DRENDO-482612 format. One record per residue (C-alpha): residue in three letters; residue number from 1; x, y, z. Coordinates in nm, 3 decimals, padded with zeros to 5 digits. Layout:
<vextors>
residuo: ALA num: NUM xx: X yy: Y zz: Z $
...
</vextors>
This chain:
<vextors>
residuo: MET num: 1 xx: -00.015 yy: 00.002 zz: 00.015 $
residuo: THR num: 2 xx: 00.151 yy: 00.323 zz: -00.079 $
residuo: THR num: 3 xx: 00.198 yy: 00.593 zz: 00.174 $
residuo: ASN num: 4 xx: 00.061 yy: 00.938 zz: 00.141 $
residuo: THR num: 5 xx: 00.254 yy: 01.144 zz: -00.118 $
residuo: TRP num: 6 xx: 00.291 yy: 01.431 zz: 00.116 $
residuo: ALA num: 7 xx: 00.511 yy: 01.371 zz: 00.400 $
residuo: LYS num: 8 xx: 00.679 yy: 01.590 zz: 00.702 $
residuo: PRO num: 9 xx: 01.019 yy: 01.555 zz: 00.793 $
residuo: SER num: 10 xx: 01.132 yy: 01.563 zz: 01.153 $
residuo: ASP num: 11 xx: 01.405 yy: 01.790 zz: 01.111 $
residuo: ASN num: 12 xx: 01.595 yy: 02.047 zz: 00.871 $
residuo: THR num: 13 xx: 01.845 yy: 01.765 zz: 00.731 $
residuo: GLY num: 14 xx: 01.693 yy: 01.797 zz: 00.377 $
residuo: VAL num: 15 xx: 01.723 yy: 02.185 zz: 00.390 $
residuo: TRP num: 16 xx: 02.098 yy: 02.118 zz: 00.460 $
residuo: ILE num: 17 xx: 02.151 yy: 01.877 zz: 00.190 $
residuo: ALA num: 18 xx: 01.951 yy: 02.111 zz: -00.035 $
residuo: LEU num: 19 xx: 02.190 yy: 02.408 zz: 00.036 $
residuo: VAL num: 20 xx: 02.503 yy: 02.163 zz: -00.036 $
residuo: ILE num: 21 xx: 02.354 yy: 02.051 zz: -00.367 $
residuo: VAL num: 22 xx: 02.273 yy: 02.423 zz: -00.485 $
residuo: THR num: 23 xx: 02.588 yy: 02.577 zz: -00.349 $
residuo: LEU num: 24 xx: 02.800 yy: 02.304 zz: -00.533 $
residuo: TRP num: 25 xx: 02.585 yy: 02.352 zz: -00.839 $
residuo: ALA num: 26 xx: 02.623 yy: 02.748 zz: -00.844 $
residuo: ALA num: 27 xx: 03.010 yy: 02.700 zz: -00.749 $
residuo: THR num: 28 xx: 03.077 yy: 02.478 zz: -01.036 $
residuo: LEU num: 29 xx: 02.873 yy: 02.698 zz: -01.267 $
residuo: VAL num: 30 xx: 03.097 yy: 03.000 zz: -01.159 $
residuo: VAL num: 31 xx: 03.419 yy: 02.808 zz: -01.221 $
residuo: GLY num: 32 xx: 03.305 yy: 02.697 zz: -01.563 $
residuo: LEU num: 33 xx: 03.183 yy: 03.031 zz: -01.674 $
residuo: LEU num: 34 xx: 03.433 yy: 03.255 zz: -01.513 $
residuo: VAL num: 35 xx: 03.738 yy: 03.079 zz: -01.386 $
residuo: VAL num: 36 xx: 03.859 yy: 02.784 zz: -01.623 $
residuo: PRO num: 37 xx: 03.920 yy: 02.833 zz: -02.013 $
residuo: LEU num: 38 xx: 03.718 yy: 02.652 zz: -02.259 $
residuo: ASP num: 39 xx: 03.953 yy: 02.380 zz: -02.384 $
residuo: PHE num: 40 xx: 03.799 yy: 02.089 zz: -02.553 $
residuo: ALA num: 41 xx: 04.138 yy: 01.903 zz: -02.565 $
residuo: SER num: 42 xx: 04.149 yy: 01.904 zz: -02.198 $
residuo: PRO num: 43 xx: 03.964 yy: 01.617 zz: -01.988 $
residuo: PHE num: 44 xx: 03.889 yy: 01.878 zz: -01.710 $
residuo: THR num: 45 xx: 03.636 yy: 02.023 zz: -01.955 $
residuo: TYR num: 46 xx: 03.438 yy: 01.699 zz: -01.994 $
residuo: LEU num: 47 xx: 03.460 yy: 01.617 zz: -01.610 $
residuo: LEU num: 48 xx: 03.322 yy: 01.982 zz: -01.531 $
residuo: VAL num: 49 xx: 03.043 yy: 01.923 zz: -01.770 $
residuo: LEU num: 50 xx: 02.964 yy: 01.587 zz: -01.622 $
residuo: LEU num: 51 xx: 02.999 yy: 01.721 zz: -01.275 $
residuo: GLN num: 52 xx: 02.758 yy: 02.016 zz: -01.339 $
residuo: THR num: 53 xx: 02.510 yy: 01.776 zz: -01.524 $
residuo: HIS num: 54 xx: 02.505 yy: 01.549 zz: -01.211 $
residuo: LEU num: 55 xx: 02.444 yy: 01.862 zz: -01.000 $
residuo: TYR num: 56 xx: 02.149 yy: 01.993 zz: -01.225 $
residuo: THR num: 57 xx: 02.004 yy: 01.642 zz: -01.153 $
residuo: GLY num: 58 xx: 02.054 yy: 01.706 zz: -00.790 $
residuo: VAL num: 59 xx: 01.887 yy: 02.044 zz: -00.804 $
residuo: PHE num: 60 xx: 01.584 yy: 01.887 zz: -00.992 $
residuo: ILE num: 61 xx: 01.553 yy: 01.595 zz: -00.751 $
residuo: THR num: 62 xx: 01.561 yy: 01.849 zz: -00.451 $
residuo: ALA num: 63 xx: 01.269 yy: 02.008 zz: -00.618 $
residuo: HIS num: 64 xx: 01.115 yy: 01.675 zz: -00.649 $
residuo: ASP num: 65 xx: 01.140 yy: 01.590 zz: -00.269 $
residuo: ALA num: 66 xx: 01.001 yy: 01.945 zz: -00.203 $
residuo: MET num: 67 xx: 00.672 yy: 01.826 zz: -00.417 $
residuo: HIS num: 68 xx: 00.667 yy: 01.550 zz: -00.146 $
residuo: GLY num: 69 xx: 00.706 yy: 01.769 zz: 00.167 $
residuo: LEU num: 70 xx: 01.046 yy: 01.602 zz: 00.239 $
residuo: VAL num: 71 xx: 01.299 yy: 01.904 zz: 00.229 $
residuo: SER num: 72 xx: 01.173 yy: 02.107 zz: 00.544 $
residuo: PRO num: 73 xx: 00.938 yy: 02.037 zz: 00.815 $
residuo: ASN num: 74 xx: 00.823 yy: 02.417 zz: 00.757 $
residuo: ARG num: 75 xx: 00.575 yy: 02.377 zz: 00.458 $
residuo: ARG num: 76 xx: 00.635 yy: 02.724 zz: 00.328 $
residuo: LEU num: 77 xx: 01.013 yy: 02.696 zz: 00.344 $
residuo: ASN num: 78 xx: 00.969 yy: 02.351 zz: 00.176 $
residuo: ALA num: 79 xx: 00.762 yy: 02.502 zz: -00.102 $
residuo: TRP num: 80 xx: 01.003 yy: 02.799 zz: -00.171 $
residuo: ILE num: 81 xx: 01.296 yy: 02.552 zz: -00.209 $
residuo: GLY num: 82 xx: 01.108 yy: 02.365 zz: -00.434 $
residuo: ARG num: 83 xx: 01.041 yy: 02.677 zz: -00.651 $
residuo: ILE num: 84 xx: 01.386 yy: 02.811 zz: -00.630 $
residuo: CYS num: 85 xx: 01.521 yy: 02.457 zz: -00.741 $
residuo: CYS num: 86 xx: 01.277 yy: 02.479 zz: -01.018 $
residuo: GLY num: 87 xx: 01.367 yy: 02.795 zz: -01.116 $
residuo: LEU num: 88 xx: 01.746 yy: 02.702 zz: -01.129 $
residuo: PHE num: 89 xx: 01.641 yy: 02.407 zz: -01.357 $
residuo: ALA num: 90 xx: 01.554 yy: 02.611 zz: -01.678 $
residuo: TYR num: 91 xx: 01.292 yy: 02.812 zz: -01.520 $
residuo: ASN num: 92 xx: 01.047 yy: 02.524 zz: -01.462 $
residuo: PHE num: 93 xx: 00.736 yy: 02.611 zz: -01.267 $
residuo: TYR num: 94 xx: 00.703 yy: 02.427 zz: -00.937 $
residuo: GLY num: 95 xx: 00.318 yy: 02.453 zz: -00.937 $
residuo: ASN num: 96 xx: 00.290 yy: 02.266 zz: -01.284 $
residuo: LEU num: 97 xx: 00.571 yy: 02.020 zz: -01.190 $
residuo: ASN num: 98 xx: 00.391 yy: 01.958 zz: -00.859 $
residuo: ARG num: 99 xx: 00.052 yy: 01.903 zz: -00.986 $
residuo: LYS num: 100 xx: 00.164 yy: 01.653 zz: -01.240 $
residuo: HIS num: 101 xx: 00.407 yy: 01.469 zz: -01.067 $
residuo: HIS num: 102 xx: 00.131 yy: 01.396 zz: -00.808 $
residuo: LEU num: 103 xx: -00.082 yy: 01.251 zz: -01.104 $
residuo: HIS num: 104 xx: 00.194 yy: 01.028 zz: -01.187 $
residuo: HIS num: 105 xx: 00.206 yy: 00.890 zz: -00.854 $
residuo: ARG num: 106 xx: -00.178 yy: 00.853 zz: -00.850 $
residuo: PHE num: 107 xx: -00.229 yy: 00.702 zz: -01.207 $
residuo: VAL num: 108 xx: 00.129 yy: 00.565 zz: -01.264 $
residuo: ALA num: 109 xx: 00.176 yy: 00.404 zz: -01.620 $
residuo: THR num: 110 xx: -00.174 yy: 00.470 zz: -01.728 $
residuo: ASP num: 111 xx: -00.317 yy: 00.716 zz: -01.998 $
residuo: GLN num: 112 xx: -00.386 yy: 00.981 zz: -01.710 $
residuo: ASP num: 113 xx: -00.022 yy: 00.940 zz: -01.603 $
residuo: PRO num: 114 xx: 00.157 yy: 01.262 zz: -01.747 $
residuo: ASP num: 115 xx: 00.511 yy: 01.091 zz: -01.752 $
residuo: TYR num: 116 xx: 00.366 yy: 00.793 zz: -01.923 $
residuo: HIS num: 117 xx: 00.387 yy: 00.683 zz: -02.288 $
residuo: ALA num: 118 xx: 00.227 yy: 00.374 zz: -02.381 $
residuo: SER num: 119 xx: 00.441 yy: 00.315 zz: -02.690 $
residuo: GLY num: 120 xx: 00.751 yy: 00.225 zz: -02.505 $
residuo: HIS num: 121 xx: 00.959 yy: 00.422 zz: -02.760 $
residuo: PHE num: 122 xx: 01.241 yy: 00.601 zz: -02.610 $
residuo: TRP num: 123 xx: 01.223 yy: 00.917 zz: -02.811 $
residuo: ARG num: 124 xx: 00.850 yy: 00.943 zz: -02.862 $
residuo: TRP num: 125 xx: 00.838 yy: 00.892 zz: -02.494 $
residuo: TYR num: 126 xx: 01.113 yy: 01.154 zz: -02.405 $
residuo: LEU num: 127 xx: 00.932 yy: 01.398 zz: -02.648 $
residuo: SER num: 128 xx: 00.628 yy: 01.329 zz: -02.457 $
residuo: PHE num: 129 xx: 00.752 yy: 01.375 zz: -02.139 $
residuo: ALA num: 130 xx: 00.965 yy: 01.688 zz: -02.218 $
residuo: LEU num: 131 xx: 00.650 yy: 01.870 zz: -02.365 $
residuo: GLN num: 132 xx: 00.442 yy: 01.799 zz: -02.037 $
residuo: TYR num: 133 xx: 00.685 yy: 02.017 zz: -01.873 $
residuo: VAL num: 134 xx: 00.836 yy: 02.283 zz: -02.106 $
residuo: ASN num: 135 xx: 00.647 yy: 02.601 zz: -02.213 $
residuo: ILE num: 136 xx: 00.685 yy: 02.898 zz: -02.409 $
residuo: TRP num: 137 xx: 00.767 yy: 03.136 zz: -02.100 $
residuo: GLN num: 138 xx: 01.058 yy: 02.896 zz: -02.014 $
residuo: ILE num: 139 xx: 01.213 yy: 02.922 zz: -02.353 $
residuo: LEU num: 140 xx: 01.177 yy: 03.305 zz: -02.382 $
residuo: LEU num: 141 xx: 01.333 yy: 03.335 zz: -02.020 $
residuo: MET num: 142 xx: 01.614 yy: 03.110 zz: -02.105 $
residuo: ALA num: 143 xx: 01.664 yy: 03.321 zz: -02.419 $
residuo: LEU num: 144 xx: 01.653 yy: 03.642 zz: -02.243 $
residuo: THR num: 145 xx: 01.906 yy: 03.522 zz: -01.982 $
residuo: TYR num: 146 xx: 02.150 yy: 03.391 zz: -02.254 $
residuo: ASN num: 147 xx: 02.152 yy: 03.699 zz: -02.439 $
residuo: VAL num: 148 xx: 02.212 yy: 03.934 zz: -02.136 $
residuo: LEU num: 149 xx: 02.476 yy: 03.698 zz: -02.006 $
residuo: LYS num: 150 xx: 02.666 yy: 03.673 zz: -02.323 $
residuo: ILE num: 151 xx: 02.748 yy: 04.052 zz: -02.283 $
residuo: TRP num: 152 xx: 02.978 yy: 03.956 zz: -02.038 $
residuo: ILE num: 153 xx: 03.055 yy: 03.572 zz: -02.083 $
residuo: ASP num: 154 xx: 03.155 yy: 03.389 zz: -02.400 $
residuo: TYR num: 155 xx: 02.871 yy: 03.233 zz: -02.563 $
residuo: GLN num: 156 xx: 03.032 yy: 02.923 zz: -02.601 $
residuo: LYS num: 157 xx: 03.092 yy: 02.864 zz: -02.238 $
residuo: LEU num: 158 xx: 02.745 yy: 02.964 zz: -02.169 $
residuo: ILE num: 159 xx: 02.649 yy: 02.671 zz: -02.425 $
residuo: VAL num: 160 xx: 02.887 yy: 02.433 zz: -02.288 $
residuo: PHE num: 161 xx: 02.877 yy: 02.485 zz: -01.886 $
residuo: TRP num: 162 xx: 02.515 yy: 02.625 zz: -01.828 $
residuo: MET num: 163 xx: 02.279 yy: 02.484 zz: -02.111 $
residuo: LEU num: 164 xx: 02.435 yy: 02.188 zz: -02.214 $
residuo: PRO num: 165 xx: 02.433 yy: 02.011 zz: -01.861 $
residuo: SER num: 166 xx: 02.088 yy: 02.104 zz: -01.824 $
residuo: VAL num: 167 xx: 01.992 yy: 01.938 zz: -02.143 $
residuo: VAL num: 168 xx: 02.183 yy: 01.630 zz: -02.074 $
residuo: SER num: 169 xx: 02.048 yy: 01.612 zz: -01.714 $
residuo: THR num: 170 xx: 01.689 yy: 01.583 zz: -01.857 $
residuo: PHE num: 171 xx: 01.797 yy: 01.288 zz: -02.032 $
residuo: GLN num: 172 xx: 01.952 yy: 01.144 zz: -01.693 $
residuo: LEU num: 173 xx: 01.635 yy: 01.208 zz: -01.520 $
residuo: PHE num: 174 xx: 01.420 yy: 01.061 zz: -01.804 $
residuo: TYR num: 175 xx: 01.618 yy: 00.722 zz: -01.871 $
residuo: PHE num: 176 xx: 01.671 yy: 00.635 zz: -01.514 $
residuo: GLY num: 177 xx: 01.386 yy: 00.801 zz: -01.328 $
residuo: THR num: 178 xx: 01.120 yy: 00.733 zz: -01.565 $
residuo: TYR num: 179 xx: 01.203 yy: 00.505 zz: -01.882 $
residuo: LEU num: 180 xx: 01.371 yy: 00.249 zz: -01.732 $
residuo: PRO num: 181 xx: 01.145 yy: 00.185 zz: -01.413 $
residuo: HIS num: 182 xx: 00.805 yy: 00.215 zz: -01.631 $
residuo: ARG num: 183 xx: 00.847 yy: 00.074 zz: -01.953 $
residuo: GLY num: 184 xx: 00.719 yy: -00.264 zz: -02.077 $
residuo: GLU num: 185 xx: 00.490 yy: -00.492 zz: -01.898 $
residuo: HIS num: 186 xx: 00.461 yy: -00.524 zz: -01.523 $
residuo: ALA num: 187 xx: 00.336 yy: -00.806 zz: -01.276 $
residuo: PRO num: 188 xx: -00.027 yy: -00.796 zz: -01.214 $
residuo: ASP num: 189 xx: 00.090 yy: -00.782 zz: -00.835 $
residuo: ASN num: 190 xx: 00.303 yy: -00.486 zz: -00.884 $
residuo: ALA num: 191 xx: 00.063 yy: -00.219 zz: -00.758 $
residuo: HIS num: 192 xx: 00.332 yy: 00.068 zz: -00.849 $
residuo: LYS num: 193 xx: 00.384 yy: -00.047 zz: -01.207 $
residuo: SER num: 194 xx: 00.767 yy: 00.027 zz: -01.159 $
residuo: ARG num: 195 xx: 01.075 yy: -00.156 zz: -01.134 $
residuo: SER num: 196 xx: 01.412 yy: -00.103 zz: -00.977 $
residuo: GLN num: 197 xx: 01.788 yy: -00.131 zz: -01.071 $
residuo: ALA num: 198 xx: 01.987 yy: -00.409 zz: -00.900 $
residuo: GLN num: 199 xx: 02.114 yy: -00.277 zz: -00.577 $
residuo: ASN num: 200 xx: 02.457 yy: -00.081 zz: -00.609 $
residuo: HIS num: 201 xx: 02.427 yy: 00.205 zz: -00.396 $
residuo: TRP num: 202 xx: 02.732 yy: 00.403 zz: -00.558 $
residuo: TRP num: 203 xx: 02.583 yy: 00.342 zz: -00.914 $
residuo: ALA num: 204 xx: 02.244 yy: 00.414 zz: -00.793 $
residuo: PHE num: 205 xx: 02.369 yy: 00.751 zz: -00.663 $
residuo: LEU num: 206 xx: 02.584 yy: 00.838 zz: -00.963 $
residuo: THR num: 207 xx: 02.307 yy: 00.763 zz: -01.200 $
residuo: CYS num: 208 xx: 02.008 yy: 00.952 zz: -01.058 $
residuo: TYR num: 209 xx: 02.035 yy: 01.004 zz: -00.683 $
residuo: PHE num: 210 xx: 01.883 yy: 00.653 zz: -00.603 $
residuo: PHE num: 211 xx: 01.585 yy: 00.703 zz: -00.815 $
residuo: GLY num: 212 xx: 01.679 yy: 00.392 zz: -01.009 $
residuo: TYR num: 213 xx: 01.545 yy: 00.250 zz: -00.674 $
residuo: HIS num: 214 xx: 01.214 yy: 00.334 zz: -00.846 $
residuo: TYR num: 215 xx: 00.970 yy: 00.077 zz: -00.698 $
residuo: GLU num: 216 xx: 01.098 yy: 00.167 zz: -00.350 $
residuo: HIS num: 217 xx: 00.999 yy: 00.543 zz: -00.424 $
residuo: HIS num: 218 xx: 00.643 yy: 00.448 zz: -00.529 $
residuo: HIS num: 219 xx: 00.596 yy: 00.243 zz: -00.240 $
residuo: SER num: 220 xx: 00.743 yy: 00.505 zz: 00.001 $
residuo: PRO num: 221 xx: 00.717 yy: 00.833 zz: -00.131 $
residuo: GLY num: 222 xx: 00.751 yy: 00.989 zz: 00.203 $
residuo: THR num: 223 xx: 01.115 yy: 00.857 zz: 00.223 $
residuo: PRO num: 224 xx: 01.374 yy: 01.144 zz: 00.093 $
residuo: TRP num: 225 xx: 01.623 yy: 01.049 zz: -00.187 $
residuo: TRP num: 226 xx: 01.914 yy: 01.039 zz: 00.056 $
residuo: ARG num: 227 xx: 01.740 yy: 00.749 zz: 00.227 $
residuo: LEU num: 228 xx: 01.604 yy: 00.553 zz: -00.071 $
residuo: TYR num: 229 xx: 01.905 yy: 00.319 zz: -00.044 $
residuo: LEU num: 230 xx: 01.753 yy: 00.203 zz: 00.300 $
residuo: GLU num: 231 xx: 01.434 yy: 00.101 zz: 00.132 $
residuo: LYS num: 232 xx: 01.618 yy: -00.066 zz: -00.124 $
residuo: GLU num: 233 xx: 01.810 yy: -00.288 zz: 00.142 $
residuo: LYS num: 234 xx: 01.475 yy: -00.347 zz: 00.306 $
residuo: SER num: 235 xx: 01.310 yy: -00.474 zz: -00.002 $
residuo: ALA num: 236 xx: 01.609 yy: -00.691 zz: -00.081 $
residuo: ALA num: 237 xx: 01.599 yy: -00.853 zz: 00.272 $
</vextors>
């Protein structure tokens, strides 16, 4: 039986974790845009892009946890952290994501699930997934920000260290957090129509902040991302 999708944490651990992720994201972005030279022959460039991609994913996962009330016991602060993290992730709108994410939990892998595509085809599903959440206002805000920033920052750096990681992160989130868990047929007794990757906590963290343990998330949506590995251990026991 799925627990309520809104939970209230007992302390502010989630706030501190959110602060660390956002701070690292901002620091890495500043390093990429303002400190290091853009050198496509240097492995550091690609490592920085990969790190920034992973941190973008962490920013979104933080917003996701806020949608479940898992970041702060203060409901207003929890919502504001969710709004800020959504805004940092290509100007996503927290209210829209929050509403649709709870529809996903309520109607998982059905035609009422905004995250699901019955075809199972990767690209069709990804396009459908993206169109659920991208709107013209985000595109305009991104374009405005890009044109303002390029007055002071080289446009190539903006593309490589700011825009590219956010796009790659959407594939990371979709592939490990939606496509792999929900594609194909599920057993009749699988109430959550979800599957999980094999237990490997390091790989689960690196790929999608433990959201490859997706059955566990749907079974216990009141568990924050940084404790999902414990749910996986329970289900494997």
